[in-house]
N, C-alpha and C positions, 0 to 999 in steps of 0.2 A: 139637732146637729146631724149632718150627713155621716153615714158610716165611714166613708173615705176620709173625712176630716178627723173623725175620732181615731181612726187607724193611724193617721200621721201623728197625732198627739201621743198615742200610746207608744209608738215607735220611739219617740223622743223621751218619754218617761222611762222606758226600759233602758235606753242608751245612757241616760243621765244616771240612773241607779247603778248600772254596770261601771260607769266611770267614777263612782263615788261622789257625784255632784248632787248632794242632798238638796241644796237650795233650788236648783233647776227642777229636780223631781217634784218638790213640794209646790213649786210655782204653778203647777197645773191643777192643784186642788183648791176647791172653794174654801173660804175661811171657816165655814161651819161644816165641812165635809165629815161624814160618818165613815168609820172604818171598822173592820173586823178581820183580824188575822186569827183564824181558828186554830186552836190547840190540837194536840194529838190525844187520842183516848188515854186516860190516866196521866196526862201531862199538860201542864199549863202552856199557853202561848207566851212567847217572849214579848210580843207586842200587845196582844189582847184586843179588846173592843173599846171604842170611845168616839168622841166627837171633837172636831176642831183640828185645823191644819197644824197649829202650833203644838197641840197635844200629840198628834201623830208624828210630827217632826222630832219632838223630844224622845219618843219611844224608838223611832228609827235611828236616831243618833246613838242611843244606848246600845241598840243592836249592832251598829257599825263599830262601836268600841270593842265588841267581842268578836265580830266576824268581818272578814274581808270579802267583798263581792269579787269573785274571780271571773265569772261569766254569767251573763243574764240576757237571754235572747228571746224575743217575741217569736212564737211559732205560728200562731194564727189567731184571728179575731172573728167572732160570729155574733151577729145581732140576734137578740131574743126579746122582742117587744121593746120595752124601755131600757133593757139591759144589754150590755156587750159582755161577752165572755171571751177570755183569751187563755192561752196556755203559754207557759214560759219554760225554757230549759235554764237551769241555774247550776252554778258551782260556787260554794262558799268555803272559806278557809277559817277555821277557828284560830284566832290570833295567838292565844297562849300555847296551844299544843301543836299547831301546824297541820292538824288533821283537816281533811277536806271531805265534803259531801257534795254529790251532784244528783240531779234528778229533774223531775217535772213538777210544776205546780199549776193550779188553775186559779184564775182571777175573774171576779165579776165587777163590772164598772157601771155606774150610772152618771151620765153627764147632764148638767143643766147649762145650756148655752155651750160655751167652750171650756167649762170647768168641770172637774171631777167632783161630783156631789157625794158619791158613796163608792167605797172600795171594799171588796172582800177577797181573802186569800185562803185557798184550801191546799194543804200540803199532802204529799204522799206520807201518810201518818206513820206507818211502821218504820220507814227509813229515817224520818226525822227524829222519832222518839229514840231510836238506837244511836243516832249520831249525837244528840244532845246528852244522852247518858254517858257515852264515851268521852265527849269533850269535858263534861263536868268532872269525870274521874281522873282526867289527865293532869 
């Protein structure tokens, strides 16, 4: 896949996630896609690792029941061999407490054809760990 085509797909993935359109977000993932949303040191990931678009969708749906996506913007995409790397600016709101967190995250993507075959997310660990602790206590 050409870098430009992948960039267009990622723009739509980011926009659909920001809009809360989980079905469109997931439509770009292969049925057997692998995923890893890395946790913070001394803290588990809310999504974790796994295989399968439906499995990933179930975990994202659980996440969205706890958090509202307020902002999610693609900042840049870089090709690194078979992988694409991107950065995103985000702002999430904890539904129960109303607290918000914003920051940047890094993503790794591998495409097979025009589908996402593997996805990884890396958070700003200290910021997310503190936010999850505050939200759990609220």
